[in-house]
N, C-alpha and C positions, 0 to 999 in steps of 0.2 A: 133484340140490342134493349141494354139495360139506359138506355139517353134518349128520350127522346124532344124535338120542340117543338110546339103548337101542333102534338101528335104524329110528326114523320122522324120517324128512328133519324139518330146520331150515329155516325160512325167516327166512335172515340174506342180504342185497341186497350185505355186503364179501364178496367169494371170500379165499377166506384166501393169502397172498402170501409168496413162497419170495426168504427169502433170508441170506446168507451162511451157507446149510448150515443151517435155522432156518424150520420152517412158524412165521410167522405169524398168526393170527385176532383180530379186534375187539376188545376187552374188554369194552364196553359191549355192545353189540350179543349176544356170545352168555352173556357172562356173565344177562342179559337171556331170552332164550331160557331157559336153565337157572332161569327163575323168581327169579333175587338181584338188588338193588337196587343200581343203580353210585352214588356221587355224583362230581363230578370241581370240583376243591381247581383254579380256573385259576392263579390267583396261585401256590400252589406248585409244583405241574405234578405233583400227586395223583389218587388214583383212591381211593376206596375204596369195597370188594365186601361187600356184608352179605346176604349166606347163611345162612337160619335165626340158627340164634345163632350163626356166626363173622364177624370179620370179615377182611378181608385188604386190607392199602395198600398200594399201587401208587404208585413215582416214577420217573416216567418221568427215563432215563437212569441206572437206579438196577438192576443185575443185583439185589439184596437188597428180597426182601416179606416184609411185616412180616404171618403169620401167627396171629393172635390173639394177639401178644404174643414169639412169636416170628420169629428172622430163621433168612429162606429163602433158598434161593440157588435164579434163575430161570439158564438155559445164557446169555443173552444179556440187554443190560438192552430195556425197556420203551422206543417209542418215539412219538412221536406223523406222523399222515400227515393230511390233509385234515383235518382236524377231529376222526379219532379216534387213545385211544388203541390200541398195540397189542401184541397180549404174545407169548411164545412159547404156543404151542395146549398144551403138557404144562401152561405155568400151570393150567393144567386138575383136570393128574390129579396133582401132589404146585405147593402147596400144599393144593386145594381136597377132592381125595378123590376122583377119578374115575378111571374108565380111561379115558387117551384112546389114540385109533390113530389116525395122524397121516402120511400118506404124499406127502411137499413133488413126488413124479414128477407125479402125479392131482390135488393138490393137494383130495386129499380127508378130512376131520375127520371120527373117526368117536369120539362119547362115551357110553359107558355108565351109569348111575348105582346104584355096587354095592348101592344099598339097594335099587334099587330089584326088584332077583331078585330078593333074600333078603326083601322088605316081601310080591312077588306072592305068595307062598306064606302069606305070614301075614294078610292084607289088610290090609296098613298101607299111610302113605301115600305111593307112589313117588317122590312130589316133595324128598322127607324130607335132611334133615344128607347130603352123603353121606360122613361121615365115619367 
């Protein structure tokens, strides 16, 4: 599997896509695999990701993401392909707070939730907010 979370394989149908020096991943599939909820506004081409108490707004064609009211720049603007919104794999690192290792040659994306490592020793919820 080309995706892992905390070392465990994620079942995501769409393979990462290498394009123009960036490794792209499907926003909805990866977000949902991480436990987030995603809404899509087709009229405005905007995806809204709800991850715990945090809200991220991603507009297709705009490299700026609204992360709970703070504008953050992605390395490239999200796009749609075959009905899916695609974001740079680093979206899940910044602004969402996960650690991401992405290898564009092998198309492998390894995601680590820093909260999982912290809560493993305290018995907390490993899928808690990553920030």
